[in-house]
C-alpha positions in Angstrom: -50.3 30.7 -22.3 -52.0 34.0 -24.1 -51.0 38.0 -24.5 -53.2 39.5 -22.8 -51.9 43.2 -23.8 -49.8 45.3 -25.9 -47.6 48.7 -25.3 -46.5 50.6 -27.4 -44.5 54.0 -26.7 -42.0 56.7 -28.3 -38.5 55.4 -28.1 -35.8 58.3 -28.9 -32.2 58.0 -28.5 -30.1 60.7 -28.1 -26.4 59.8 -29.7 -23.3 61.2 -28.4 -22.3 62.6 -31.8 -24.8 63.0 -34.6 -24.7 60.0 -37.2 -24.7 62.3 -40.6 -24.9 60.4 -43.4 -25.1 61.3 -47.2 -28.8 61.8 -47.5 -29.3 63.7 -43.3 -28.1 63.8 -39.8 -29.7 61.9 -37.0 -28.4 63.6 -33.2 -31.3 61.6 -31.7 -33.1 58.5 -33.0 -37.1 58.8 -33.2 -38.3 54.7 -32.9 -40.5 53.0 -30.6 -40.6 50.7 -27.9 -43.2 47.7 -27.7 -44.2 45.5 -25.0 -46.0 42.2 -25.8 -47.1 41.3 -22.0 -48.8 37.6 -21.1 -51.0 36.5 -18.7 -48.4 34.2 -17.1 -46.5 37.9 -16.7 -44.1 37.5 -19.2 -42.9 40.8 -21.0 -41.4 40.5 -25.2 -39.3 43.4 -26.2 -39.2 44.8 -29.3 -38.1 48.1 -31.4 -38.6 49.6 -33.9 -36.2 51.7 -35.6 -37.7 53.6 -39.2 -36.0 55.9 -41.1 -38.1 57.5 -43.9 -35.2 57.8 -46.3 -34.4 53.6 -45.4 -37.8 51.8 -44.5 -40.1 54.3 -45.1 -41.5 54.6 -42.2 -41.3 58.0 -39.0 -42.1 57.3 -35.5 -45.2 59.0 -35.8 -46.2 56.0 -39.0 -44.3 52.9 -36.4 -46.4 53.8 -33.1 -49.9 53.7 -35.5 -48.6 50.9 -37.4 -47.8 49.2 -33.9 -51.1 49.9 -32.0 -53.1 49.1 -35.4 -52.0 45.6 -35.5 -52.2 45.3 -31.3 -55.8 43.1 -32.1 -54.0 40.5 -34.0 -52.5 39.9 -31.4 -54.8 39.6 -28.1 -55.7 36.4 -26.9 -53.6 34.5 -29.3 -50.8 31.9 -28.0 -47.4 34.3 -28.3 -45.8 30.7 -29.2 -47.7 30.9 -32.7 -44.9 32.8 -34.5 -45.1 31.7 -38.1 -49.0 32.4 -37.5 -49.3 35.3 -36.0 -46.0 37.1 -38.4 -48.3 36.2 -41.7 -51.2 37.4 -39.9 -49.3 41.2 -38.8 -47.2 40.8 -42.8 -50.3 41.1 -44.7 -51.1 44.8 -42.2 -47.6 46.8 -42.1 -46.3 45.4 -45.7 -45.3 49.0 -45.5 -43.9 48.4 -42.1 -41.4 46.6 -41.5 -39.8 48.5 -39.0 -42.7 47.8 -37.2 -42.8 44.6 -38.4 -39.5 43.9 -36.6 -40.1 44.9 -33.4 -43.8 41.9 -33.3 -40.8 39.5 -34.9 -38.0 40.0 -32.0 -40.9 40.5 -29.2 -42.7 37.2 -29.8 -39.2 35.6 -30.6 -37.9 36.9 -26.7 -41.5 35.8 -25.2 -40.8 32.2 -26.8 -37.9 32.0 -25.6 -38.2 33.3 -22.3 -41.3 30.6 -22.2 -39.2 28.2 -23.3 -36.6 29.1 -21.3 -34.0 29.4 -24.0 -32.1 32.0 -25.3 -33.4 33.0 -28.8 -30.5 31.7 -31.0 -31.9 28.1 -29.6 -35.4 28.4 -31.6 -33.5 29.9 -34.5 -31.1 26.8 -35.0 -28.7 27.1 -32.3 -25.4 28.4 -31.3 -22.1 28.4 -34.1 -19.9 31.4 -32.7 -20.3 32.9 -28.8 -19.1 36.4 -29.9 -18.5 38.0 -33.2 -15.9 41.5 -33.9 -18.2 45.0 -34.0 -15.8 48.0 -36.0 -17.0 51.6 -35.1 -18.9 54.1 -38.1 -17.2 57.3 -38.3 -19.6 59.2 -39.5 -19.4 61.7 -42.2 -18.3 65.3 -41.3 -15.2 67.3 -41.8 -12.5 65.3 -43.6 -10.0 66.5 -39.9 -12.7 65.3 -37.4 -13.8 62.3 -39.0 -9.9 61.6 -39.0 -9.3 62.4 -35.8 -12.4 60.3 -34.4 -10.8 57.2 -36.9 -7.5 57.9 -35.3 -9.1 57.3 -31.8 -10.8 54.6 -32.7 -7.7 52.3 -33.5 -5.6 53.4 -30.7 -9.1 51.9 -28.5 -7.9 48.3 -30.4 -10.1 48.8 -33.2 -8.9 47.1 -36.7 -11.1 48.1 -38.9 -13.7 51.4 -39.1 -17.2 51.9 -41.7 -16.6 54.7 -42.8 -19.6 57.3 -44.2 -18.9 59.2 -47.8 -21.2 60.3 -50.3 -21.5 64.6 -50.0 -19.1 65.7 -52.8 -16.5 62.9 -54.3 -13.7 65.9 -54.1 -14.1 66.1 -50.7 -14.9 62.4 -50.1 -11.5 61.5 -51.6 -9.5 64.4 -49.0 -11.6 62.4 -46.0 -10.2 59.3 -47.3 -6.2 61.0 -47.3 -6.6 62.3 -44.4 -7.7 59.0 -42.3 -5.5 57.1 -43.9 -3.1 59.5 -43.0 -4.2 59.1 -39.4 -4.9 55.6 -39.0 -1.9 54.1 -41.3 -2.4 51.4 -43.4 -3.3 48.1 -41.6 -6.2 49.6 -40.7 -9.4 48.3 -43.1 -11.5 50.4 -44.5 -15.2 49.8 -45.3 -16.8 52.8 -47.3 -20.8 53.0 -46.8 -22.1 55.9 -49.7 -25.4 55.3 -48.8 -26.6 56.6 -52.6 -25.0 59.5 -52.4 -23.2 59.8 -55.2 -26.0 59.0 -57.1 -25.2 57.0 -60.6 -22.7 54.9 -61.7 -20.6 57.2 -63.8 -19.8 59.4 -60.5 -19.4 56.6 -58.6 -16.9 54.5 -61.3 -14.8 58.1 -61.4 -14.2 58.2 -57.8 -13.2 54.8 -57.2 -10.8 55.4 -60.5 -8.7 57.2 -57.2 -9.1 54.5 -54.7 -6.9 52.4 -55.9 -3.5 52.8 -53.1 -6.9 53.5 -49.7 -6.3 49.8 -49.6 -11.0 49.7 -49.2 -12.1 46.0 -48.3 -15.9 47.0 -49.7 -18.0 50.0 -50.9 -21.4 50.3 -49.8 -24.7 51.6 -52.1 -22.6 53.8 -54.1 -26.1 54.6 -56.1 -29.3 55.5 -55.9 -31.5 52.8 -53.9 -33.8 52.5 -57.5 -31.0 52.0 -60.3 -30.2 48.6 -60.2 -28.7 49.1 -63.3 -25.9 51.8 -62.0 -25.3 49.0 -59.2 -24.2 46.7 -62.0 -22.5 48.5 -63.6 -20.5 49.3 -60.8 -19.8 46.1 -59.8 -19.3 44.7 -63.2 -16.8 47.9 -63.7 -14.5 47.6 -60.6 -12.4 44.4 -58.3 -13.6 46.1 -54.8 -16.5 43.9 -54.3 -20.0 46.6 -54.0 -22.6 46.2 -51.6 -26.5 47.0 -51.5 -28.3 48.2 -48.6 -31.1 50.5 -49.3 -31.3 47.8 -52.7 -32.3 45.4 -50.6 -34.6 44.9 -48.2 -36.5 41.5 -48.9 -35.8 38.6 -50.1 -37.3 39.4 -53.2 -34.9 42.3 -53.8 -32.0 40.0 -52.8 -33.3 37.9 -55.8 -33.5 40.2 -58.0 -30.2 41.5 -57.8 -28.4 38.4 -57.7 -30.1 37.6 -61.5 -28.9 41.3 -62.5 -25.6 40.8 -60.7 -26.1 43.9 -59.3 -24.0 43.2 -56.4 -21.3 40.8 -54.5 -22.4 41.6 -51.3 -25.9 42.6 -49.4 -26.3 44.3 -46.7 -29.1 42.2 -43.8 -31.6 45.0 -41.4 -33.9 43.6 -39.6 -35.8 47.2 -39.9 -35.5 46.5 -43.1 -36.7 43.2 -44.2 -39.4 43.2 -40.9 -37.3 40.8 -38.5 -35.9 37.9 -38.0 -38.3 36.1 -39.8 -37.9 37.9 -42.7 -33.8 37.9 -42.7 -34.0 34.2 -42.4 -35.5 33.9 -45.6 -33.8 36.8 -47.6 -30.0 35.2 -46.1 -31.2 31.9 -47.5 -31.5 33.4 -50.8 -27.8 34.9 -50.8 -26.7 31.9 -49.8 -28.0 30.3 -52.9 -26.8 32.8 -54.9 -23.0 33.3 -53.6 -24.0 37.0 -51.8 -21.8 37.1 -49.3 -24.0 38.7 -46.2 -23.3 41.4 -42.9 -25.8 42.3 -41.0 -26.1 45.9 -40.6 -27.5 48.2 -37.8 -30.5 51.4 -37.7 -28.5 51.9 -34.8 -31.0 50.7 -32.1 -31.1 50.4 -28.7 -29.5 47.3 -26.6 -33.4 45.6 -27.8 -33.3 45.7 -31.2 -29.1 45.1 -31.4 -29.8 41.9 -29.0 -32.2 40.6 -31.4 -29.6 41.0 -34.1 -26.8 39.6 -32.4 -29.1 36.4 -31.5 -29.4 35.9 -35.3 -25.5 36.7 -36.0 -25.1 33.6 -33.4 -26.7 31.0 -36.0 -25.6 31.4 -39.9 -22.3 31.2 -40.3 -22.4 32.7 -43.8 -22.6 36.3 -42.3 -19.3 37.6 -42.5 -19.3 40.8 -40.3 -21.9 42.8 -37.7 -22.4 46.0 -37.1 -24.2 46.2 -34.3 -23.1 49.2 -32.8 -26.1 51.3 -31.2 -24.9 50.7 -27.9 -21.9 52.1 -27.8 -23.3 55.6 -29.3 -26.5 56.0 -27.5 -26.7 57.9 -24.2 -30.2 56.9 -22.7 -30.1 52.9 -24.0 -33.3 51.5 -21.8 -32.1 47.9 -21.5 -29.4 46.2 -20.5 -27.7 42.8 -21.3 -25.8 43.9 -24.8 -22.4 43.1 -23.8 -19.7 44.9 -25.3 -16.1 43.7 -25.3 -14.6 46.6 -25.8 -10.6 45.7 -25.3 -11.7 44.1 -28.3 -14.5 45.1 -30.0 -16.8 41.5 -29.6 -19.9 41.6 -28.8 -20.6 38.1 -26.5 -24.2 36.7 -27.3 -26.1 36.5 -24.2 -27.0 32.9 -23.2 -30.2 34.1 -20.9 -33.5 33.4 -22.1 -35.6 35.0 -24.6 -33.0 38.1 -26.2 -31.6 38.5 -22.9 -32.2 42.0 -22.2 -34.5 43.8 -19.5 -36.0 47.3 -19.3 -33.6 49.2 -16.7 
């Protein structure tokens, strides 16, 4: 089997509600779709989901990057995953989302060719489903409270709340959300670097005692590992690194500095399934808990992440909720039981998703 064609095209995903975080608002996600085609008629699907503030890429950058690496793939056996990813990693050193698209497309092809789901290629199934939890975008307190109450009425028991615009307003948002959903709902906070420095973060966290917060994600600027370490050392609530942690090397540095208790692994930050496994191994050795995060990917990227979660019991939470919010998902096959917010891992060969 040989790769005979590479197709790359823009993938503009429209959201039901704009995803607003501390550093920007996104009503449309400008991503890229990759198709790797073989002489046996198989098509491997990949998705590049860049974010200039996180991966350092734009849609234009990933489209160009994927077209530039096409010659490295054409004519090759797609089952040579390690070799091909090594070659592409060098060419895409500063384009991790583009590399993630290549990675998942190759695994999709391998699974289809061998007639097994991707989770079998990654080590075998340890769970057939995992609970997801809704994300509440940054907005006015009343709007966030109403959205939180709506999800809880649908059965959600955990919410991830986006904060970070201003400490006083963030506390008001939390008060209204907690008042709307009651005390039994788990709240996880994502600051997206919005509190910027350790002094500000600690000042806010001191007022969170009554809110029963499960963890706090990226309270300070991504580059400020010393500040992140100061926060982690000073508070009992677990602190998670997201924008500060892209690679296995980042995980090692965070562990050595004691800069976080938890890590948010995202395929788009690290470069795909292959790289995510290496990052997770470092985290496991260092005793850092990990979740599998999301860049709001369509069913394609979300399915790839779900196969990763399916084989790694040390992943304690999963945020692959993009398909719930996208109005023009290009693929089918990613299944969520809405009454329980459980994502169901597909046993269909490859990633288990197909274009509509």
